[in-house]
N, C-alpha and C positions, 0 to 999 in steps of 0.2 A: 512476641505472643506467649513465650513460655511462662511469664509471670501471671498473665491473664488466665491461662489454662490451669496453672498451679493453684491459684486462689479459688477458682470455681471448683476444682477437684477437692480442695481442702474444705470448702463449704459443703460439698456433697457428702464427704466423709463425716463431717461434724453433724450434719443433719441426720445421717443414718445412725450414728452412735446415739444421738439424742433420742430419736424416735424409738430405738430399741430399749433405751433406759425407761422411757415412758411406758412402752408396752409391758416390759417386765414388771414395773411397779403396778400397773393397772391390773395385770393378771393375778398378782400376789395380794392385791388389796381390793377385793370387792367391797362395795359400800354396804356396811351393815347398819341395820336400823332396829330400834325397839318399837313395838306396837303399844300405844297407850290409848286407853279409852278417854273420850272427851268428857267434860263435866256432865253429870246426870246420864252418862252412857249414850249421849246423843252423837254417836259416831266414834271415829277413832282417828289417830294420827300416827304417822311413822316418823320417828325422831332419829336422825343420824347419830351413830355411835362414833367413838374414837377410831382413828385409823389403826390398822395393825402395825404399820410403820409410816412415819410422817413423809409426805411427798417432798422430794428435794427441789422445791420450786425455785429457790434462789439459784441453784446450780443450773437448772434447766434454763432459767432466764439468761444466765451468763453465756451459756453455750449458744443460745439463740442469737444473742447479740453478736458473738464472734462470727457465726455463720452469716448473718445479715451484713456485717461489716466487710467480710471477705468478698461477698458478691458485689457490694457497692464499689469497693475500691478496685475490684477487677475491671469494672467498666471505666473507671478513671485511668487505670493502667492501659486499657485498650485505646482510649483517646490519645494518650501520650505515645503509644507505639505507632499509631497511625500518623501522628504529627512528625515522628522521626522519618517516615517515608518521604515527607515533603522536604524537611531540612533536619539534618542530624549533626549536632544537637539542635533542638528547636530554639528559636530566638528568645521567646518569652515562656519558658516552661511553667512558670508559676500561674500563667493564665489559662493553661490547658486543663480541661475537665470534661467529663461526659455529662451533658445537660439533661435534666428531666423536668419537663414543663407541661402543666395541664392547660395553660392558656397560651395561645400563639403570640399575643401582644407581649407577654412577659418574656417569652423566648426571644423575640426580636430585640427587646430592650436589654436583656441580660444574658441570655443563653447563647446567642449566636457567636459572641466574641470568644467563648470557650472552645469553639471548634474552628476558629478562623485560621489556625495554623495547620489544619488537616488538609490533605489533598481534597480538592473540590468534590470529587465523586464520593469520597468517604464522608465528607461533611453532609452531602445530600442524603446519604443513607441514614445518618444520625437524625437528621431533621425528619425524614420520612417515618421513623419509628417512634417519634415523640407521642406522648399520650394525647395531645391536643388534636392529633390527626384522626383519631377515632370519631366516626360520624354518627354513632348511635344506631347503625344498622344491625341486623341480626349477625352479620359476618364480622363487623368491626367492633361492635359494642360501644360503650360510652367511655369518655376519658377517665371518669372517676373510678372505673373498674380496671384500669390498666395496671398490670403487675408492677411496672416501673414506679408508679406513684406509691404503691404499697411498700415497695423496697425502700424508696426514699424516705417515707414516713417512719418506717421501722428503724432505719439507720439514724435518722435525726433523734429518735427517742433514745437509741443506744448511746448517743453522744452525751446525753444529759442524765440518764438513769438506766438501770438494768431493765430490759423488757419484762413486762409483767406477765407471768404465766399463772393461770388460775385453773382450778378444777371446777367444772360445771356439771350439773346433773344433765343427763341426756334429754333431748326433746321428747323421746319416747322411752318408756321403761317397762320392763316385764313385771307386771303387777297382778298377781292372782290371789285374790282374797274373797272369802265367802262370809257374808254377814247374815246372821240369824236374828230375826225380829221376834217379838213375843207372839204375834199372830200374823196370819196371811194378809189380813186386812191392813194392818200397819205397814207390812212390807209393800203392799200395792200403793199405799199413799206416799211412799218414799221413792217412787220411780218417776222420771229418770233420776239417777243418783246425783247428788251435789258433791262432786269430787274435784279436788285441786291437786295438781302435781307441780312440784318445784322444779324449775329449769335454770335457776341462777347459780351463783357460786356455792360450792359445797364446803361445809365446815361442821365439825361435831356440834350437835345441838340444833341444826337446821331441821325444820319440818319438811320432810321430803314429799309427803303426800298426806292428804286429809280428806276424810269423808264426813260430811255433816248430814245428820238425819233429823227428822222432825219428831221421831219417836225413839225411845230407848232401844238399844240393841241388846240381845241376850248374849251373843258371842261373836267372835271374829276369828277365822282361821285362814291360813294360806301362807304365801311367801312373796317376796319381792326380789328381783334380780336387777341390781343397779351397778353400772360401772361408770366411773367418772370419764367425762370428756375433758382431756387436757387441752386448754385453749390459751391463745395469746391475745392479750388486749391490743386492739388496733384502732385506728381512727374510723374503721368501718364497724366497730363493735367487736365482741369476742369472736375469734375464729379458731377452729380446731387446729392444733399445731401442725399436724401432718398435712392439712389442707393449705397451709401457708408456706412452710419450708420446702417441701418437695416441689410444688409448682414453681416457686421462685428460683430454685436451683435449675430446674429444667428450662424455664424461660430465659434465664440469663445465659445458659449454654447455647440455646437456639439463637439468641440475639447476637452473641459473639460470632456464631457461624456465618452470619450475614457479611462479615468483614474478612473472612479468611482469604477470599480471592485477592485482596489487596496485598497479601504477603506471599503469594505464590511466586 
């Protein structure tokens, strides 16, 4: 079990180091924007400026991949350690792995053989925690939301390319601007406001927000406070990095705890 615990601990320290780097960069790099009037003064738009310092996205992606790989291989190490309790050394070590399956039929066809050399009771626990066991209830959730499937997907991505870390505009931003129209009548005709806020990937030159008006505006004053959401591209769409790594580390540790009794 020492290698299993060591890899999960390493993944946890990698995740903590990465998330601190992300936080430090985010605090030092608030998203700045220029306010530009639209043609004929029919509203305005906020245009993202250059970063004070470029985000180290490639480095963050590499560390993310290392963290994910350590978690996934920790589970395979767990399966091997369990197999050694049945026979040491195992007869066919190359066939041992920790299976992760969304569909029971595929588990029966391909996954069960990877735990055939484990003690029967341990193999039963592995089967019980498979994603396909989730029944869609409020307690169990659905298979597609199982953390193991996310871990498997991210690990497969890491085998072929560096996990993609991106900067996203937050779904909500602090935006306080006051627009002045030429007359109160024209102001009334522009309510409710036709306002657009960008929530996609951030890059210098992106239109972060835009107000479109039917009548020319005289002036616009105010400020916007925008901080980037550092997200990981997953098969479930972009997910905030801290909402991926921290739960995966915790879940992996909780999963391993289910097997400690076999080593007592």
